[in-house]
PDB file with one MODEL, atoms N, CA, C and O in Angstrom:
MODEL        1
ATOM      1  N   MET A   1       1.943  -6.829  11.176  1.00  0.00           N
ATOM      2  CA  MET A   1       0.979  -6.754  10.099  1.00  0.00           C
ATOM      3  C   MET A   1      -0.320  -7.430  10.531  1.00  0.00           C
ATOM      4  O   MET A   1      -0.315  -8.360  11.338  1.00  0.00           O
ATOM      5  N   VAL A   2      -1.415  -6.951   9.988  1.00  0.00           N
ATOM      6  CA  VAL A   2      -2.730  -7.472  10.325  1.00  0.00           C
ATOM      7  C   VAL A   2      -3.119  -8.526   9.297  1.00  0.00           C
ATOM      8  O   VAL A   2      -3.348  -8.205   8.131  1.00  0.00           O
ATOM      9  N   ASP A   3      -3.193  -9.801   9.733  1.00  0.00           N
ATOM     10  CA  ASP A   3      -3.624 -10.874   8.836  1.00  0.00           C
ATOM     11  C   ASP A   3      -2.973 -10.785   7.467  1.00  0.00           C
ATOM     12  O   ASP A   3      -3.661 -10.846   6.448  1.00  0.00           O
ATOM     13  N   ASP A   4      -1.679 -10.645   7.431  1.00  0.00           N
ATOM     14  CA  ASP A   4      -0.923 -10.541   6.188  1.00  0.00           C
ATOM     15  C   ASP A   4      -1.251  -9.295   5.374  1.00  0.00           C
ATOM     16  O   ASP A   4      -0.966  -9.257   4.177  1.00  0.00           O
ATOM     17  N   LEU A   5      -1.839  -8.283   5.988  1.00  0.00           N
ATOM     18  CA  LEU A   5      -2.070  -7.016   5.307  1.00  0.00           C
ATOM     19  C   LEU A   5      -0.793  -6.194   5.383  1.00  0.00           C
ATOM     20  O   LEU A   5       0.032  -6.418   6.269  1.00  0.00           O
ATOM     21  N   PRO A   6      -0.617  -5.250   4.471  1.00  0.00           N
ATOM     22  CA  PRO A   6       0.663  -4.536   4.377  1.00  0.00           C
ATOM     23  C   PRO A   6       0.842  -3.384   5.358  1.00  0.00           C
ATOM     24  O   PRO A   6       1.489  -2.392   5.024  1.00  0.00           O
ATOM     25  N   PHE A   7       0.287  -3.495   6.554  1.00  0.00           N
ATOM     26  CA  PHE A   7       0.408  -2.421   7.538  1.00  0.00           C
ATOM     27  C   PHE A   7       0.304  -2.993   8.937  1.00  0.00           C
ATOM     28  O   PHE A   7      -0.139  -4.124   9.136  1.00  0.00           O
ATOM     29  N   THR A   8       0.727  -2.181   9.908  1.00  0.00           N
ATOM     30  CA  THR A   8       0.452  -2.504  11.303  1.00  0.00           C
ATOM     31  C   THR A   8      -0.711  -1.607  11.722  1.00  0.00           C
ATOM     32  O   THR A   8      -0.878  -0.504  11.203  1.00  0.00           O
ATOM     33  N   GLN A   9      -1.505  -2.095  12.661  1.00  0.00           N
ATOM     34  CA  GLN A   9      -2.695  -1.340  13.063  1.00  0.00           C
ATOM     35  C   GLN A   9      -2.826  -1.327  14.572  1.00  0.00           C
ATOM     36  O   GLN A   9      -2.636  -2.343  15.240  1.00  0.00           O
ATOM     37  N   THR A  10      -3.155  -0.153  15.097  1.00  0.00           N
ATOM     38  CA  THR A  10      -3.454  -0.006  16.513  1.00  0.00           C
ATOM     39  C   THR A  10      -4.753   0.792  16.629  1.00  0.00           C
ATOM     40  O   THR A  10      -5.196   1.424  15.669  1.00  0.00           O
ATOM     41  N   VAL A  11      -5.348   0.754  17.806  1.00  0.00           N
ATOM     42  CA  VAL A  11      -6.548   1.555  18.075  1.00  0.00           C
ATOM     43  C   VAL A  11      -6.188   2.534  19.181  1.00  0.00           C
ATOM     44  O   VAL A  11      -5.649   2.149  20.218  1.00  0.00           O
ATOM     45  N   LYS A  12      -6.496   3.810  18.944  1.00  0.00           N
ATOM     46  CA  LYS A  12      -6.178   4.843  19.929  1.00  0.00           C
ATOM     47  C   LYS A  12      -7.318   5.848  19.943  1.00  0.00           C
ATOM     48  O   LYS A  12      -7.670   6.400  18.901  1.00  0.00           O
ATOM     49  N   ASP A  13      -7.896   6.092  21.111  1.00  0.00           N
ATOM     50  CA  ASP A  13      -8.994   7.058  21.280  1.00  0.00           C
ATOM     51  C   ASP A  13     -10.151   6.779  20.321  1.00  0.00           C
ATOM     52  O   ASP A  13     -10.784   7.717  19.837  1.00  0.00           O
ATOM     53  N   GLY A  14     -10.438   5.506  20.040  1.00  0.00           N
ATOM     54  CA  GLY A  14     -11.548   5.144  19.174  1.00  0.00           C
ATOM     55  C   GLY A  14     -11.239   5.196  17.686  1.00  0.00           C
ATOM     56  O   GLY A  14     -12.110   4.907  16.865  1.00  0.00           O
ATOM     57  N   TYR A  15     -10.016   5.559  17.328  1.00  0.00           N
ATOM     58  CA  TYR A  15      -9.587   5.613  15.931  1.00  0.00           C
ATOM     59  C   TYR A  15      -8.649   4.458  15.629  1.00  0.00           C
ATOM     60  O   TYR A  15      -7.927   3.979  16.503  1.00  0.00           O
ATOM     61  N   TYR A  16      -8.671   4.023  14.384  1.00  0.00           N
ATOM     62  CA  TYR A  16      -7.672   3.070  13.907  1.00  0.00           C
ATOM     63  C   TYR A  16      -6.496   3.859  13.362  1.00  0.00           C
ATOM     64  O   TYR A  16      -6.672   4.829  12.625  1.00  0.00           O
ATOM     65  N   ILE A  17      -5.313   3.443  13.724  1.00  0.00           N
ATOM     66  CA  ILE A  17      -4.087   4.030  13.201  1.00  0.00           C
ATOM     67  C   ILE A  17      -3.378   2.936  12.411  1.00  0.00           C
ATOM     68  O   ILE A  17      -3.069   1.874  12.952  1.00  0.00           O
ATOM     69  N   ARG A  18      -3.124   3.192  11.146  1.00  0.00           N
ATOM     70  CA  ARG A  18      -2.397   2.233  10.310  1.00  0.00           C
ATOM     71  C   ARG A  18      -1.089   2.853   9.875  1.00  0.00           C
ATOM     72  O   ARG A  18      -1.009   4.026   9.510  1.00  0.00           O
ATOM     73  N   GLU A  19      -0.056   2.007   9.929  1.00  0.00           N
ATOM     74  CA  GLU A  19       1.273   2.464   9.528  1.00  0.00           C
ATOM     75  C   GLU A  19       1.830   1.522   8.469  1.00  0.00           C
ATOM     76  O   GLU A  19       1.887   0.306   8.653  1.00  0.00           O
ATOM     77  N   PHE A  20       2.237   2.122   7.358  1.00  0.00           N
ATOM     78  CA  PHE A  20       2.830   1.402   6.244  1.00  0.00           C
ATOM     79  C   PHE A  20       4.323   1.709   6.228  1.00  0.00           C
ATOM     80  O   PHE A  20       4.720   2.872   6.296  1.00  0.00           O
ATOM     81  N   GLU A  21       5.146   0.678   6.139  1.00  0.00           N
ATOM     82  CA  GLU A  21       6.603   0.831   6.123  1.00  0.00           C
ATOM     83  C   GLU A  21       7.085   1.159   4.705  1.00  0.00           C
ATOM     84  O   GLU A  21       6.476   0.718   3.730  1.00  0.00           O
ATOM     85  N   PRO A  22       8.161   1.922   4.583  1.00  0.00           N
ATOM     86  CA  PRO A  22       8.645   2.295   3.252  1.00  0.00           C
ATOM     87  C   PRO A  22       9.289   1.143   2.476  1.00  0.00           C
ATOM     88  O   PRO A  22       9.429   1.223   1.256  1.00  0.00           O
ATOM     89  N   ASP A  23       9.678   0.083   3.169  1.00  0.00           N
ATOM     90  CA  ASP A  23      10.326  -1.034   2.473  1.00  0.00           C
ATOM     91  C   ASP A  23       9.323  -2.088   2.007  1.00  0.00           C
ATOM     92  O   ASP A  23       9.719  -3.176   1.588  1.00  0.00           O
ATOM     93  N   ILE A  24       8.038  -1.774   2.077  1.00  0.00           N
ATOM     94  CA  ILE A  24       6.997  -2.695   1.637  1.00  0.00           C
ATOM     95  C   ILE A  24       7.152  -2.970   0.141  1.00  0.00           C
ATOM     96  O   ILE A  24       7.557  -2.092  -0.621  1.00  0.00           O
ATOM     97  N   ASN A  25       6.831  -4.179  -0.265  1.00  0.00           N
ATOM     98  CA  ASN A  25       6.822  -4.521  -1.677  1.00  0.00           C
ATOM     99  C   ASN A  25       5.606  -3.842  -2.308  1.00  0.00           C
ATOM    100  O   ASN A  25       4.486  -4.016  -1.827  1.00  0.00           O
ATOM    101  N   SER A  26       5.807  -3.078  -3.368  1.00  0.00           N
ATOM    102  CA  SER A  26       4.711  -2.350  -4.023  1.00  0.00           C
ATOM    103  C   SER A  26       3.560  -3.261  -4.424  1.00  0.00           C
ATOM    104  O   SER A  26       2.413  -2.818  -4.480  1.00  0.00           O
ATOM    105  N   GLU A  27       3.852  -4.523  -4.702  1.00  0.00           N
ATOM    106  CA  GLU A  27       2.807  -5.460  -5.106  1.00  0.00           C
ATOM    107  C   GLU A  27       1.812  -5.744  -3.977  1.00  0.00           C
ATOM    108  O   GLU A  27       0.712  -6.236  -4.230  1.00  0.00           O
ATOM    109  N   GLU A  28       2.195  -5.437  -2.735  1.00  0.00           N
ATOM    110  CA  GLU A  28       1.286  -5.636  -1.605  1.00  0.00           C
ATOM    111  C   GLU A  28       0.237  -4.526  -1.484  1.00  0.00           C
ATOM    112  O   GLU A  28      -0.767  -4.683  -0.789  1.00  0.00           O
ATOM    113  N   LEU A  29       0.478  -3.421  -2.157  1.00  0.00           N
ATOM    114  CA  LEU A  29      -0.448  -2.285  -2.117  1.00  0.00           C
ATOM    115  C   LEU A  29      -1.438  -2.432  -3.269  1.00  0.00           C
ATOM    116  O   LEU A  29      -1.339  -1.743  -4.285  1.00  0.00           O
ATOM    117  N   LYS A  30      -2.372  -3.322  -3.093  1.00  0.00           N
ATOM    118  CA  LYS A  30      -3.290  -3.711  -4.158  1.00  0.00           C
ATOM    119  C   LYS A  30      -4.519  -2.815  -4.210  1.00  0.00           C
ATOM    120  O   LYS A  30      -4.902  -2.185  -3.224  1.00  0.00           O
ATOM    121  N   TRP A  31      -5.131  -2.778  -5.408  1.00  0.00           N
ATOM    122  CA  TRP A  31      -6.430  -2.145  -5.553  1.00  0.00           C
ATOM    123  C   TRP A  31      -7.422  -2.883  -4.664  1.00  0.00           C
ATOM    124  O   TRP A  31      -7.422  -4.113  -4.617  1.00  0.00           O
ATOM    125  N   HIS A  32      -8.255  -2.145  -3.969  1.00  0.00           N
ATOM    126  CA  HIS A  32      -9.261  -2.758  -3.111  1.00  0.00           C
ATOM    127  C   HIS A  32     -10.399  -1.765  -2.867  1.00  0.00           C
ATOM    128  O   HIS A  32     -10.313  -0.597  -3.247  1.00  0.00           O
ATOM    129  N   PHE A  33     -11.451  -2.243  -2.233  1.00  0.00           N
ATOM    130  CA  PHE A  33     -12.533  -1.360  -1.818  1.00  0.00           C
ATOM    131  C   PHE A  33     -12.966  -1.758  -0.428  1.00  0.00           C
ATOM    132  O   PHE A  33     -12.716  -2.877   0.020  1.00  0.00           O
ATOM    133  N   ASP A  34     -13.618  -0.830   0.253  1.00  0.00           N
ATOM    134  CA  ASP A  34     -14.136  -1.065   1.590  1.00  0.00           C
ATOM    135  C   ASP A  34     -15.650  -1.150   1.505  1.00  0.00           C
ATOM    136  O   ASP A  34     -16.260  -0.574   0.605  1.00  0.00           O
ATOM    137  N   GLU A  35     -16.249  -1.861   2.433  1.00  0.00           N
ATOM    138  CA  GLU A  35     -17.700  -2.055   2.411  1.00  0.00           C
ATOM    139  C   GLU A  35     -18.479  -0.897   3.020  1.00  0.00           C
ATOM    140  O   GLU A  35     -19.703  -0.840   2.898  1.00  0.00           O
ATOM    141  N   THR A  36     -17.782   0.021   3.673  1.00  0.00           N
ATOM    142  CA  THR A  36     -18.429   1.200   4.257  1.00  0.00           C
ATOM    143  C   THR A  36     -17.666   2.454   3.838  1.00  0.00           C
ATOM    144  O   THR A  36     -16.504   2.379   3.439  1.00  0.00           O
ATOM    145  N   ASP A  37     -18.327   3.603   3.931  1.00  0.00           N
ATOM    146  CA  ASP A  37     -17.653   4.874   3.671  1.00  0.00           C
ATOM    147  C   ASP A  37     -16.550   5.056   4.708  1.00  0.00           C
ATOM    148  O   ASP A  37     -16.675   4.629   5.856  1.00  0.00           O
ATOM    149  N   ARG A  38     -15.471   5.698   4.277  1.00  0.00           N
ATOM    150  CA  ARG A  38     -14.366   5.983   5.192  1.00  0.00           C
ATOM    151  C   ARG A  38     -13.889   7.410   5.006  1.00  0.00           C
ATOM    152  O   ARG A  38     -13.849   7.927   3.889  1.00  0.00           O
ATOM    153  N   GLN A  39     -13.532   8.033   6.106  1.00  0.00           N
ATOM    154  CA  GLN A  39     -12.846   9.306   6.062  1.00  0.00           C
ATOM    155  C   GLN A  39     -11.463   9.066   6.665  1.00  0.00           C
ATOM    156  O   GLN A  39     -11.338   8.722   7.840  1.00  0.00           O
ATOM    157  N   VAL A  40     -10.449   9.247   5.862  1.00  0.00           N
ATOM    158  CA  VAL A  40      -9.076   8.944   6.252  1.00  0.00           C
ATOM    159  C   VAL A  40      -8.309  10.246   6.409  1.00  0.00           C
ATOM    160  O   VAL A  40      -8.327  11.096   5.519  1.00  0.00           O
ATOM    161  N   THR A  41      -7.637  10.399   7.537  1.00  0.00           N
ATOM    162  CA  THR A  41      -6.774  11.555   7.775  1.00  0.00           C
ATOM    163  C   THR A  41      -5.327  11.104   7.670  1.00  0.00           C
ATOM    164  O   THR A  41      -4.934  10.099   8.262  1.00  0.00           O
ATOM    165  N   ILE A  42      -4.540  11.852   6.913  1.00  0.00           N
ATOM    166  CA  ILE A  42      -3.123  11.543   6.750  1.00  0.00           C
ATOM    167  C   ILE A  42      -2.366  12.179   7.918  1.00  0.00           C
ATOM    168  O   ILE A  42      -2.406  13.394   8.111  1.00  0.00           O
ATOM    169  N   ILE A  43      -1.681  11.342   8.686  1.00  0.00           N
ATOM    170  CA  ILE A  43      -0.902  11.813   9.832  1.00  0.00           C
ATOM    171  C   ILE A  43       0.538  12.106   9.408  1.00  0.00           C
ATOM    172  O   ILE A  43       1.115  13.121   9.797  1.00  0.00           O
ATOM    173  N   LYS A  44       1.107  11.206   8.610  1.00  0.00           N
ATOM    174  CA  LYS A  44       2.494  11.359   8.164  1.00  0.00           C
ATOM    175  C   LYS A  44       2.623  10.754   6.780  1.00  0.00           C
ATOM    176  O   LYS A  44       2.128   9.656   6.523  1.00  0.00           O
ATOM    177  N   SER A  45       3.286  11.470   5.893  1.00  0.00           N
ATOM    178  CA  SER A  45       3.528  10.969   4.544  1.00  0.00           C
ATOM    179  C   SER A  45       4.747  11.670   3.970  1.00  0.00           C
ATOM    180  O   SER A  45       4.989  12.847   4.240  1.00  0.00           O
ATOM    181  N   ASP A  46       5.499  10.943   3.188  1.00  0.00           N
ATOM    182  CA  ASP A  46       6.667  11.494   2.505  1.00  0.00           C
ATOM    183  C   ASP A  46       6.728  10.863   1.113  1.00  0.00           C
ATOM    184  O   ASP A  46       7.383   9.842   0.903  1.00  0.00           O
ATOM    185  N   GLY A  47       6.036  11.491   0.182  1.00  0.00           N
ATOM    186  CA  GLY A  47       6.061  11.005  -1.187  1.00  0.00           C
ATOM    187  C   GLY A  47       5.056   9.911  -1.503  1.00  0.00           C
ATOM    188  O   GLY A  47       4.988   9.450  -2.643  1.00  0.00           O
ATOM    189  N   TRP A  48       4.275   9.488  -0.519  1.00  0.00           N
ATOM    190  CA  TRP A  48       3.239   8.492  -0.778  1.00  0.00           C
ATOM    191  C   TRP A  48       2.139   9.132  -1.610  1.00  0.00           C
ATOM    192  O   TRP A  48       1.899  10.337  -1.530  1.00  0.00           O
ATOM    193  N   LYS A  49       1.468   8.294  -2.421  1.00  0.00           N
ATOM    194  CA  LYS A  49       0.378   8.773  -3.261  1.00  0.00           C
ATOM    195  C   LYS A  49      -0.869   7.923  -3.020  1.00  0.00           C
ATOM    196  O   LYS A  49      -0.802   6.810  -2.498  1.00  0.00           O
ATOM    197  N   PHE A  50      -1.995   8.487  -3.417  1.00  0.00           N
ATOM    198  CA  PHE A  50      -3.276   7.803  -3.324  1.00  0.00           C
ATOM    199  C   PHE A  50      -3.931   7.872  -4.687  1.00  0.00           C
ATOM    200  O   PHE A  50      -3.793   8.867  -5.398  1.00  0.00           O
ATOM    201  N   GLN A  51      -4.648   6.811  -5.058  1.00  0.00           N
ATOM    202  CA  GLN A  51      -5.294   6.796  -6.359  1.00  0.00           C
ATOM    203  C   GLN A  51      -6.666   6.153  -6.271  1.00  0.00           C
ATOM    204  O   GLN A  51      -6.814   5.052  -5.740  1.00  0.00           O
ATOM    205  N   PHE A  52      -7.674   6.853  -6.799  1.00  0.00           N
ATOM    206  CA  PHE A  52      -8.995   6.291  -6.998  1.00  0.00           C
ATOM    207  C   PHE A  52      -9.022   5.649  -8.382  1.00  0.00           C
ATOM    208  O   PHE A  52      -8.270   6.052  -9.269  1.00  0.00           O
ATOM    209  N   ASP A  53      -9.881   4.657  -8.567  1.00  0.00           N
ATOM    210  CA  ASP A  53     -10.028   3.997  -9.855  1.00  0.00           C
ATOM    211  C   ASP A  53     -10.372   5.028 -10.940  1.00  0.00           C
ATOM    212  O   ASP A  53     -11.231   5.889 -10.749  1.00  0.00           O
ATOM    213  N   ASN A  54      -9.689   4.920 -12.071  1.00  0.00           N
ATOM    214  CA  ASN A  54      -9.892   5.801 -13.232  1.00  0.00           C
ATOM    215  C   ASN A  54      -9.552   7.260 -12.962  1.00  0.00           C
ATOM    216  O   ASN A  54     -10.053   8.155 -13.643  1.00  0.00           O
ATOM    217  N   LYS A  55      -8.700   7.502 -11.969  1.00  0.00           N
ATOM    218  CA  LYS A  55      -8.230   8.861 -11.659  1.00  0.00           C
ATOM    219  C   LYS A  55      -6.708   8.838 -11.574  1.00  0.00           C
ATOM    220  O   LYS A  55      -6.104   7.788 -11.354  1.00  0.00           O
ATOM    221  N   LEU A  56      -6.105   9.992 -11.748  1.00  0.00           N
ATOM    222  CA  LEU A  56      -4.660  10.095 -11.596  1.00  0.00           C
ATOM    223  C   LEU A  56      -4.293  10.059 -10.113  1.00  0.00           C
ATOM    224  O   LEU A  56      -5.045  10.567  -9.282  1.00  0.00           O
ATOM    225  N   PRO A  57      -3.145   9.464  -9.771  1.00  0.00           N
ATOM    226  CA  PRO A  57      -2.723   9.472  -8.369  1.00  0.00           C
ATOM    227  C   PRO A  57      -2.343  10.888  -7.925  1.00  0.00           C
ATOM    228  O   PRO A  57      -1.947  11.726  -8.735  1.00  0.00           O
ATOM    229  N   PHE A  58      -2.475  11.131  -6.611  1.00  0.00           N
ATOM    230  CA  PHE A  58      -2.072  12.424  -6.074  1.00  0.00           C
ATOM    231  C   PHE A  58      -1.231  12.206  -4.818  1.00  0.00           C
ATOM    232  O   PHE A  58      -1.379  11.203  -4.120  1.00  0.00           O
ATOM    233  N   ILE A  59      -0.355  13.159  -4.549  1.00  0.00           N
ATOM    234  CA  ILE A  59       0.553  13.080  -3.405  1.00  0.00           C
ATOM    235  C   ILE A  59      -0.223  13.329  -2.123  1.00  0.00           C
ATOM    236  O   ILE A  59      -1.086  14.206  -2.061  1.00  0.00           O
ATOM    237  N   LEU A  60       0.099  12.541  -1.097  1.00  0.00           N
ATOM    238  CA  LEU A  60      -0.512  12.684   0.220  1.00  0.00           C
ATOM    239  C   LEU A  60       0.356  13.579   1.100  1.00  0.00           C
ATOM    240  O   LEU A  60       1.579  13.443   1.123  1.00  0.00           O
ATOM    241  N   TYR A  61      -0.280  14.482   1.813  1.00  0.00           N
ATOM    242  CA  TYR A  61       0.406  15.368   2.751  1.00  0.00           C
ATOM    243  C   TYR A  61      -0.241  15.240   4.128  1.00  0.00           C
ATOM    244  O   TYR A  61      -1.443  15.001   4.240  1.00  0.00           O
ATOM    245  N   ALA A  62       0.564  15.400   5.163  1.00  0.00           N
ATOM    246  CA  ALA A  62       0.030  15.376   6.525  1.00  0.00           C
ATOM    247  C   ALA A  62      -1.093  16.402   6.634  1.00  0.00           C
ATOM    248  O   ALA A  62      -0.955  17.543   6.193  1.00  0.00           O
ATOM    249  N   GLY A  63      -2.210  15.976   7.228  1.00  0.00           N
ATOM    250  CA  GLY A  63      -3.361  16.846   7.385  1.00  0.00           C
ATOM    251  C   GLY A  63      -4.422  16.665   6.316  1.00  0.00           C
ATOM    252  O   GLY A  63      -5.561  17.093   6.498  1.00  0.00           O
ATOM    253  N   ASP A  64      -4.063  16.033   5.192  1.00  0.00           N
ATOM    254  CA  ASP A  64      -5.065  15.763   4.153  1.00  0.00           C
ATOM    255  C   ASP A  64      -6.158  14.865   4.700  1.00  0.00           C
ATOM    256  O   ASP A  64      -5.899  14.000   5.537  1.00  0.00           O
ATOM    257  N   ILE A  65      -7.367  15.069   4.232  1.00  0.00           N
ATOM    258  CA  ILE A  65      -8.501  14.208   4.561  1.00  0.00           C
ATOM    259  C   ILE A  65      -9.053  13.662   3.253  1.00  0.00           C
ATOM    260  O   ILE A  65      -9.345  14.419   2.327  1.00  0.00           O
ATOM    261  N   ILE A  66      -9.193  12.350   3.187  1.00  0.00           N
ATOM    262  CA  ILE A  66      -9.692  11.693   1.985  1.00  0.00           C
ATOM    263  C   ILE A  66     -11.003  11.003   2.331  1.00  0.00           C
ATOM    264  O   ILE A  66     -11.073  10.217   3.275  1.00  0.00           O
ATOM    265  N   ASN A  67     -12.029  11.302   1.566  1.00  0.00           N
ATOM    266  CA  ASN A  67     -13.323  10.654   1.736  1.00  0.00           C
ATOM    267  C   ASN A  67     -13.456   9.558   0.690  1.00  0.00           C
ATOM    268  O   ASN A  67     -13.413   9.818  -0.512  1.00  0.00           O
ATOM    269  N   ILE A  68     -13.619   8.335   1.163  1.00  0.00           N
ATOM    270  CA  ILE A  68     -13.705   7.170   0.291  1.00  0.00           C
ATOM    271  C   ILE A  68     -15.104   6.580   0.457  1.00  0.00           C
ATOM    272  O   ILE A  68     -15.506   6.218   1.563  1.00  0.00           O
ATOM    273  N   LYS A  69     -15.826   6.488  -0.632  1.00  0.00           N
ATOM    274  CA  LYS A  69     -17.178   5.919  -0.582  1.00  0.00           C
ATOM    275  C   LYS A  69     -17.113   4.397  -0.563  1.00  0.00           C
ATOM    276  O   LYS A  69     -16.165   3.805  -1.079  1.00  0.00           O
ATOM    277  N   ALA A  70     -18.107   3.775   0.024  1.00  0.00           N
ATOM    278  CA  ALA A  70     -18.205   2.312   0.039  1.00  0.00           C
ATOM    279  C   ALA A  70     -18.129   1.783  -1.386  1.00  0.00           C
ATOM    280  O   ALA A  70     -18.716   2.354  -2.305  1.00  0.00           O
ATOM    281  N   ASN A  71     -17.404   0.691  -1.559  1.00  0.00           N
ATOM    282  CA  ASN A  71     -17.262  -0.007  -2.843  1.00  0.00           C
ATOM    283  C   ASN A  71     -16.517   0.785  -3.909  1.00  0.00           C
ATOM    284  O   ASN A  71     -16.602   0.448  -5.090  1.00  0.00           O
ATOM    285  N   GLU A  72     -15.790   1.828  -3.522  1.00  0.00           N
ATOM    286  CA  GLU A  72     -14.998   2.634  -4.455  1.00  0.00           C
ATOM    287  C   GLU A  72     -13.555   2.112  -4.454  1.00  0.00           C
ATOM    288  O   GLU A  72     -12.872   2.170  -3.432  1.00  0.00           O
ATOM    289  N   TYR A  73     -13.101   1.609  -5.590  1.00  0.00           N
ATOM    290  CA  TYR A  73     -11.753   1.060  -5.676  1.00  0.00           C
ATOM    291  C   TYR A  73     -10.710   2.159  -5.493  1.00  0.00           C
ATOM    292  O   TYR A  73     -10.857   3.275  -5.993  1.00  0.00           O
ATOM    293  N   HIS A  74      -9.656   1.810  -4.765  1.00  0.00           N
ATOM    294  CA  HIS A  74      -8.574   2.751  -4.494  1.00  0.00           C
ATOM    295  C   HIS A  74      -7.325   1.982  -4.091  1.00  0.00           C
ATOM    296  O   HIS A  74      -7.368   0.779  -3.831  1.00  0.00           O
ATOM    297  N   ARG A  75      -6.211   2.706  -4.044  1.00  0.00           N
ATOM    298  CA  ARG A  75      -4.940   2.110  -3.614  1.00  0.00           C
ATOM    299  C   ARG A  75      -3.980   3.200  -3.170  1.00  0.00           C
ATOM    300  O   ARG A  75      -4.169   4.378  -3.473  1.00  0.00           O
ATOM    301  N   CYS A  76      -2.938   2.782  -2.442  1.00  0.00           N
ATOM    302  CA  CYS A  76      -1.816   3.651  -2.092  1.00  0.00           C
ATOM    303  C   CYS A  76      -0.645   3.277  -2.981  1.00  0.00           C
ATOM    304  O   CYS A  76      -0.510   2.133  -3.415  1.00  0.00           O
ATOM    305  N   ILE A  77       0.196   4.264  -3.241  1.00  0.00           N
ATOM    306  CA  ILE A  77       1.425   4.051  -3.995  1.00  0.00           C
ATOM    307  C   ILE A  77       2.560   4.474  -3.088  1.00  0.00           C
ATOM    308  O   ILE A  77       2.580   5.590  -2.568  1.00  0.00           O
ATOM    309  N   LYS A  78       3.498   3.574  -2.908  1.00  0.00           N
ATOM    310  CA  LYS A  78       4.518   3.791  -1.887  1.00  0.00           C
ATOM    311  C   LYS A  78       5.425   4.971  -2.183  1.00  0.00           C
ATOM    312  O   LYS A  78       5.723   5.314  -3.327  1.00  0.00           O
ATOM    313  N   GLY A  79       5.848   5.573  -1.066  1.00  0.00           N
ATOM    314  CA  GLY A  79       6.755   6.711  -1.124  1.00  0.00           C
ATOM    315  C   GLY A  79       7.967   6.431  -0.265  1.00  0.00           C
ATOM    316  O   GLY A  79       8.455   5.302  -0.204  1.00  0.00           O
ATOM    317  N   ASN A  80       8.448   7.467   0.397  1.00  0.00           N
ATOM    318  CA  ASN A  80       9.619   7.380   1.265  1.00  0.00           C
ATOM    319  C   ASN A  80       9.146   7.410   2.720  1.00  0.00           C
ATOM    320  O   ASN A  80       8.095   7.973   3.024  1.00  0.00           O
ATOM    321  N   ASN A  81       9.904   6.821   3.587  1.00  0.00           N
ATOM    322  CA  ASN A  81       9.573   6.798   5.006  1.00  0.00           C
ATOM    323  C   ASN A  81       8.185   6.185   5.241  1.00  0.00           C
ATOM    324  O   ASN A  81       7.587   5.635   4.316  1.00  0.00           O
ATOM    325  N   ASN A  82       7.683   6.278   6.448  1.00  0.00           N
ATOM    326  CA  ASN A  82       6.420   5.635   6.793  1.00  0.00           C
ATOM    327  C   ASN A  82       5.218   6.489   6.386  1.00  0.00           C
ATOM    328  O   ASN A  82       5.276   7.718   6.371  1.00  0.00           O
ATOM    329  N   LEU A  83       4.137   5.799   6.060  1.00  0.00           N
ATOM    330  CA  LEU A  83       2.840   6.445   5.871  1.00  0.00           C
ATOM    331  C   LEU A  83       2.003   6.095   7.076  1.00  0.00           C
ATOM    332  O   LEU A  83       1.865   4.918   7.408  1.00  0.00           O
ATOM    333  N   ILE A  84       1.437   7.092   7.744  1.00  0.00           N
ATOM    334  CA  ILE A  84       0.562   6.846   8.890  1.00  0.00           C
ATOM    335  C   ILE A  84      -0.765   7.518   8.612  1.00  0.00           C
ATOM    336  O   ILE A  84      -0.823   8.702   8.280  1.00  0.00           O
ATOM    337  N   ILE A  85      -1.855   6.730   8.755  1.00  0.00           N
ATOM    338  CA  ILE A  85      -3.202   7.244   8.520  1.00  0.00           C
ATOM    339  C   ILE A  85      -4.081   6.956   9.730  1.00  0.00           C
ATOM    340  O   ILE A  85      -3.789   6.072  10.535  1.00  0.00           O
ATOM    341  N   LYS A  86      -5.172   7.728   9.843  1.00  0.00           N
ATOM    342  CA  LYS A  86      -6.118   7.566  10.950  1.00  0.00           C
ATOM    343  C   LYS A  86      -7.525   7.568  10.379  1.00  0.00           C
ATOM    344  O   LYS A  86      -7.846   8.358   9.491  1.00  0.00           O
ATOM    345  N   PHE A  87      -8.375   6.665  10.903  1.00  0.00           N
ATOM    346  CA  PHE A  87      -9.788   6.657  10.510  1.00  0.00           C
ATOM    347  C   PHE A  87     -10.598   5.957  11.586  1.00  0.00           C
ATOM    348  O   PHE A  87     -10.051   5.262  12.442  1.00  0.00           O
ATOM    349  N   ILE A  88     -11.916   6.152  11.530  1.00  0.00           N
ATOM    350  CA  ILE A  88     -12.817   5.496  12.486  1.00  0.00           C
ATOM    351  C   ILE A  88     -13.218   4.165  11.906  1.00  0.00           C
ATOM    352  O   ILE A  88     -13.977   3.423  12.529  1.00  0.00           O
TER     353      ILE A  88
ENDMDL
END
């Protein structure tokens, strides 16, 4: 885990790869925002969901691309198996 964050992170070909384990405590998946825009690609997901503030959560599928604006609150909701995402 990165500084007590709920994922492991590696860098590959200039991208960050984050992996969330399915046995994570849901309370660790907190609402948060990033200081810069992000484009996140879903590499692997099984029942994991994503939610923007004041929006309904939606299921993540491999190949999905999510555009997150700076300072936009969001969170993941745990599913089955690992969630793997990629972003710059």
